[in-house]
LOSEMAR-409620 format. One line per 3 residues: number of its first residue (from 0); their letters; for each residue x negated, y, z of C-alpha. Coordinates in nm, 4 decimals. Example, Ala and Ser with C-alpha at 12.3 -4.5 7.8 and 13.67 -1.06 7.14 Angstrom:
BEGIN
0> as> -1.2300,-0.4500,0.7800 | -1.3670,-0.1060,0.7140
//
This chain:
BEGIN
0> mll> 1.8758,-0.9199,0.5251 | 1.8364,-0.8973,0.9022 | 1.4923,-0.7818,1.0116
3> arf> 1.4374,-0.7513,1.3870 | 1.1011,-0.6481,1.5309 | 0.9571,-0.7316,1.8690
6> tvg> 0.6348,-0.5818,2.0149 | 0.4544,-0.8167,2.2492 | 0.1400,-0.8803,2.4436
9> pfa> -0.1785,-0.6789,2.5232 | -0.2458,-0.6170,2.1538 | 0.1064,-0.4801,2.0844
12> enp> 0.1590,-0.7326,1.8074 | 0.4822,-0.7347,1.6117 | 0.6629,-1.0673,1.5654
15> yvv> 0.9758,-1.0458,1.3445 | 1.2998,-1.2360,1.3029 | 1.4303,-1.2366,0.9475
18> gvp> 1.7173,-1.4027,0.7657 | 2.0872,-1.4045,0.7236 | 2.2249,-1.5075,1.0661
21> pav> 2.2990,-1.7487,1.2042 | 2.0027,-1.8836,0.9979 | 1.6746,-1.7026,1.0711
24> aiv> 1.2984,-1.7447,1.0460 | 1.0348,-1.6288,1.2970 | 0.7364,-1.4397,1.1629
27> dpg> 0.3956,-1.4251,1.3448 | 0.4902,-1.5244,1.7000 | 0.1726,-1.4114,1.8790
30> ggs> 0.3526,-1.3819,2.2101 | 0.6910,-1.3153,2.3678 | 0.8284,-1.6567,2.2867
33> dei> 1.0699,-1.6432,2.5885 | 1.1962,-1.3006,2.4836 | 1.2372,-1.4084,2.1232
36> arh> 1.4155,-1.7307,2.2192 | 1.6484,-1.5452,2.4554 | 1.7368,-1.3021,2.1771
39> lde> 1.8124,-1.5868,1.9362 | 2.0025,-1.8009,2.1832 | 2.2240,-1.5183,2.3105
42> rgw> 2.3370,-1.4582,1.9521 | 2.3646,-1.8229,1.8495 | 2.1039,-1.7831,1.5762
45> rpe> 1.9260,-2.0922,1.4460 | 1.5557,-2.0682,1.3615 | 1.4652,-2.2679,1.0465
48> ail> 1.0888,-2.1995,1.0234 | 0.7877,-2.0117,1.1520 | 0.6214,-1.8001,0.8850
51> lth> 0.2690,-1.6701,0.9277 | 0.1146,-1.3775,0.7451 | -0.2291,-1.4855,0.8692
54> ghl> -0.3961,-1.7022,1.1323 | -0.5427,-1.4681,1.3928 | -0.4823,-1.5651,1.7537
57> dhi> -0.2655,-1.2599,1.8332 | -0.0260,-1.3722,1.5561 | -0.0135,-1.7451,1.6314
60> ahc> -0.0539,-1.7824,2.0129 | 0.3106,-1.8830,2.0699 | 0.3693,-2.0931,1.7539
63> ahl> 0.3677,-2.4129,1.9522 | 0.6147,-2.2789,2.2106 | 0.8755,-2.1976,1.9465
66> aer> 0.8048,-2.4874,1.7105 | 0.8628,-2.7353,1.9949 | 1.1641,-2.5543,2.1381
69> ygi> 1.3498,-2.5492,1.7992 | 1.1909,-2.8432,1.6150 | 1.0691,-2.6241,1.3299
72> git> 0.7617,-2.6187,1.1119 | 0.4986,-2.3604,1.0233 | 0.3935,-2.2166,0.6912
75> vhr> 0.0575,-2.0400,0.6402 | -0.1841,-1.9889,0.3476 | -0.4279,-2.2819,0.3225
78> ddl> -0.7306,-2.0475,0.3372 | -0.6428,-1.9600,0.7005 | -0.6065,-2.3188,0.8128
81> fll> -0.9536,-2.3023,0.9754 | -0.8225,-2.0269,1.2053 | -0.5323,-2.2382,1.3231
84> rer> -0.7659,-2.5320,1.3967 | -1.0393,-2.3465,1.5863 | -1.0130,-2.2141,1.9412
87> qmp> -1.0416,-1.8465,1.8616 | -1.1590,-1.6165,2.1423 | -1.1028,-1.8746,2.4240
90> elw> -1.1362,-1.6077,2.6851 | -0.8096,-1.4530,2.5620 | -0.6029,-1.7695,2.5771
93> pll> -0.4893,-1.7352,2.9408 | -0.4075,-1.3625,2.8849 | -0.1938,-1.4456,2.5836
96> gar> -0.0456,-1.7688,2.7176 | -0.1716,-1.9261,2.3994 | -0.1484,-2.2953,2.3050
99> pcp> -0.3004,-2.4769,2.0095 | -0.1042,-2.4130,1.6905 | 0.0627,-2.7198,1.5373
102> epe> -0.0515,-2.8381,1.1931 | 0.1421,-2.6453,0.9213 | 0.4382,-2.8126,0.7481
105> rfw> 0.3575,-2.6433,0.4196 | 0.1276,-2.3826,0.2641 | 0.1972,-2.0515,0.0851
108> edg> 0.1147,-2.0321,-0.2886 | 0.0446,-1.6897,-0.4372 | 0.3307,-1.5654,-0.6451
111> etv> 0.5848,-1.8241,-0.5339 | 0.9323,-1.7373,-0.4235 | 1.0443,-1.9182,-0.1072
114> ava> 1.4042,-1.9508,-0.0012 | 1.4334,-1.9604,0.3769 | 1.7050,-1.8674,0.6253
117> gve> 1.9287,-1.7311,0.3485 | 1.6743,-1.4973,0.1919 | 1.4170,-1.5240,-0.0895
120> lqv> 1.0678,-1.4039,-0.0113 | 0.7920,-1.3600,-0.2703 | 0.4396,-1.4443,-0.1546
123> lht> 0.1620,-1.1950,-0.2346 | -0.1826,-1.3236,-0.1361 | -0.3766,-1.0286,0.0066
126> pgh> -0.7118,-1.1539,0.1415 | -0.9552,-0.9315,0.3244 | -0.8359,-0.9157,0.6838
129> tpg> -0.8463,-1.2895,0.6645 | -0.9061,-1.5142,0.3633 | -0.5502,-1.6409,0.3674
132> gvc> -0.3655,-1.3197,0.4504 | -0.0325,-1.2766,0.2691 | 0.2441,-1.0237,0.2362
135> llh> 0.6015,-1.1479,0.2163 | 0.8211,-0.9368,-0.0132 | 1.1956,-0.9143,-0.0041
138> ges> 1.2829,-0.7627,-0.3379 | 1.6493,-0.6967,-0.2703 | 1.5799,-0.4704,0.0294
141> rsa> 1.2467,-0.3453,-0.1060 | 1.0821,-0.4431,0.2233 | 0.7607,-0.6305,0.2886
144> lvg> 0.6133,-0.8053,0.5904 | 0.2482,-0.7128,0.5500 | 0.0855,-0.8602,0.8582
147> dti> -0.2522,-0.6864,0.9226 | -0.3270,-0.6095,0.5599 | -0.2210,-0.2472,0.6072
150> fhr> -0.0773,-0.0304,0.8835 | 0.0730,0.3130,0.9079 | -0.2326,0.5177,0.8071
153> gig> -0.4629,0.2243,0.8735 | -0.5892,-0.1125,0.7544 | -0.6699,-0.4454,0.9149
156> rtd> -1.0195,-0.4821,1.0548 | -1.2673,-0.6866,0.8559 | -1.5387,-0.7577,1.1109
159> lpg> -1.3895,-1.0830,1.2370 | -1.4693,-1.4307,1.0871 | -1.3544,-1.4479,0.7282
162> gdf> -1.3010,-1.0709,0.7007 | -1.4126,-0.9024,0.3761 | -1.3805,-0.5288,0.3330
165> aal> -1.4239,-0.5339,-0.0438 | -1.1606,-0.8052,-0.0748 | -0.9199,-0.6040,0.1365
168> ers> -0.9765,-0.2998,-0.0835 | -0.8925,-0.5034,-0.3933 | -0.5880,-0.6523,-0.2247
171> ihe> -0.4490,-0.3139,-0.1389 | -0.5351,-0.1284,-0.4556 | -0.4644,-0.4105,-0.7058
174> rlf> -0.1809,-0.5890,-0.5318 | 0.0108,-0.3763,-0.2780 | -0.0364,-0.0325,-0.4394
177> ald> 0.0459,-0.1913,-0.7771 | 0.3973,-0.2827,-0.6714 | 0.6587,-0.0921,-0.8587
180> gdw> 0.8173,0.1998,-0.6816 | 0.8522,0.2389,-0.3036 | 0.8748,-0.0349,-0.0403
183> tlh> 0.9145,-0.0283,0.3362 | 0.6147,-0.1982,0.4928 | 0.6577,-0.3837,0.8228
186> pgh> 0.3046,-0.4372,0.9709 | 0.1668,-0.6695,1.2395 | 0.0950,-0.3738,1.4639
189> gpa> 0.2484,-0.0308,1.4952 | 0.5464,0.1265,1.3194 | 0.6895,0.0642,0.9771
192> tal> 0.5637,0.2830,0.6989 | 0.6401,0.3537,0.3311 | 0.4252,0.2241,0.0504
195> aee> 0.4560,0.5517,-0.1371 | 0.3211,0.7384,0.1602 | 0.0273,0.4996,0.2066
198> rta> -0.0684,0.5335,-0.1576 | -0.1251,0.9018,-0.0954 | -0.2005,0.9438,0.2757
201> npf> -0.3816,0.6238,0.3808 | -0.7229,0.7539,0.5003 | -0.9006,0.4293,0.3975
204> fga> -0.7697,0.3358,0.0511 | -0.4983,0.5923,-0.0379 | -0.5541,0.9067,-0.2369
207> asr> -0.6483,1.0885,0.0904 | -0.9655,0.8742,0.1094 | -1.0888,1.0187,-0.2233
210> r> -1.0530,1.3847,-0.1383
//
């Protein structure tokens, strides 16, 4: 599986392009739509869908730009639909070049396996950062797109609308940390990390937090 990361905007958000080229999907386009499109077009890659790990503005600001450019739909968990429909943090829209996100084409279901752009992704619902946060697992490569559920030695904030610290703790302990073996985690901000390392060294919910 191809997995290409971009880092864009004032919040250093990570959109991704995944798939088996020339078919690809775009994950969490919170900005940099011109850069992403240029990267795709130069290589002759064809986007099939926009996949959202959650609905915060810094992950959806450029959904409309790419959905219209390529005529593709958006998938998100239904519990984050309210975030797509409201004008989050309007003072940031000019800074991000944000536009209203189109209505989703479909919704994630926990535990389902979705075939898109030549790969199969398993959906793991991990609420806490947002009610509809998900991680997208690619079992063959043992890699996971985890959005803002967890970071390298960090976790997603829970003080925004819909955030729930206790729910995030359950999601990480009972869902992510319960995955078999090691996985490479690709977060919405910052560098990739290893699940095995976060189980032990994450200062919030790993073993390090209980010392």
